C-alpha positions as CSV (number, residue, x, y, z in Angstrom):
1,M,-141.9,37.1,-73.8
2,I,-141.4,39.7,-76.7
3,D,-145.3,39.2,-77.5
4,K,-146.3,40.0,-73.9
5,Q,-144.1,43.2,-74.0
6,I,-145.7,44.3,-77.4
7,N,-149.2,43.8,-75.9
8,K,-148.3,45.6,-72.7
9,D,-147.0,48.5,-74.7
10,L,-150.1,48.5,-76.6
11,I,-152.3,48.6,-73.7
12,L,-150.2,51.5,-72.3
13,R,-150.4,53.5,-75.5
14,E,-154.2,53.0,-75.8
15,R,-154.8,53.9,-72.2
16,L,-152.8,57.3,-72.7
17,A,-154.4,57.9,-76.0
18,L,-157.8,57.7,-74.1
19,Q,-156.7,59.9,-71.3
20,R,-155.6,62.6,-73.7
21,T,-158.8,62.3,-75.5
22,I,-160.8,62.6,-72.4
23,L,-158.9,65.8,-71.4
24,A,-159.4,67.3,-74.9
25,N,-163.2,66.8,-74.6
26,Q,-163.1,68.5,-71.1
27,S,-161.0,71.4,-72.5
28,T,-163.3,71.8,-75.3
29,F,-166.4,71.9,-73.0
30,L,-164.8,74.5,-70.8
31,A,-164.0,76.6,-74.1
32,F,-167.8,76.4,-74.8
33,L,-168.4,77.4,-71.3
34,R,-166.0,80.4,-71.4
35,T,-167.4,81.7,-74.7
36,S,-170.9,81.4,-73.4
37,M,-170.1,83.4,-70.2
38,Y,-168.4,86.1,-72.5
39,F,-171.7,86.4,-74.4
40,F,-173.8,86.6,-71.2
41,I,-171.4,89.2,-69.7
42,A,-171.4,91.3,-73.0
43,G,-175.3,91.3,-72.7
44,L,-175.2,92.3,-69.0
45,S,-172.8,95.2,-69.7
46,L,-174.0,96.4,-73.0
47,E,-176.6,98.9,-71.4
48,S,-174.1,100.6,-69.2
49,L,-171.4,100.9,-71.7
50,L,-173.3,102.1,-74.6
51,K,-176.4,104.3,-74.7
52,I,-178.2,102.8,-77.8
53,E,-181.8,103.1,-78.5
54,N,-183.5,99.6,-78.1
55,S,-180.5,98.1,-76.6
56,F,-182.5,95.3,-75.0
57,I,-182.8,93.7,-78.3
58,I,-179.1,93.4,-78.7
59,E,-179.0,92.1,-75.0
60,W,-181.6,89.5,-75.5
61,F,-179.8,88.3,-78.5
62,L,-176.7,88.0,-76.5
63,F,-178.4,86.3,-73.7
64,I,-180.0,83.8,-76.2
65,S,-176.7,83.3,-78.0
66,S,-175.1,82.6,-74.7
67,F,-177.7,80.0,-73.9
68,V,-177.4,78.3,-77.3
69,I,-173.7,78.2,-77.0
70,F,-173.9,76.6,-73.5
71,C,-176.5,73.9,-74.8
72,V,-174.3,73.0,-77.8
73,G,-171.3,72.8,-75.4
74,V,-173.1,70.4,-72.9
75,F,-174.7,68.3,-75.9
76,N,-171.1,68.0,-77.6
77,Y,-169.5,67.1,-74.3
78,F,-171.9,64.2,-73.6
79,K,-171.9,63.1,-77.1
80,H,-168.1,62.7,-77.2
81,K,-168.0,61.2,-73.7
82,K,-170.3,58.5,-74.8
83,M,-168.1,57.9,-78.0
84,I,-165.0,57.8,-75.7
85,L,-166.6,55.2,-73.4
86,D,-167.8,53.0,-76.3
87,N,-164.3,52.8,-77.8
88,E,-162.8,52.1,-74.2
89,K,-164.1,48.6,-74.4
90,H,-161.5,48.0,-77.4
91,I,-158.7,48.3,-74.9
92,G,-160.1,45.6,-72.8
93,D,-159.5,43.2,-75.8
94,Y,-155.9,44.0,-75.6
95,K,-155.8,43.3,-72.0
96,M,-157.5,40.0,-72.3
97,Q,-155.1,38.9,-75.0
98,Y,-152.2,40.1,-72.6
99,D,-153.8,38.1,-69.7
100,E,-154.2,34.9,-71.6
101,Q,-150.6,34.6,-72.5
């Protein structure tokens, strides 16, 4: 009886930890997206705010930076999502042990 309770608690803790990790991964992706949008908006508004000669160079730098940050964020999100899904199978091992008893 005690062994079943320990395994059940272990499964619950593992599931909750997995859920927190998934939410953290999503939050990180949204931070990358927000930063990318800031760079993009800065590029759009640079010419109207500042009268700088050759401002298009700075604008293009900001646009390219925005695209790179977005791509890194997408790559990071899917890389970590795959790692999370790969580690989810370990929770199943505990569940199988619990069902057998």
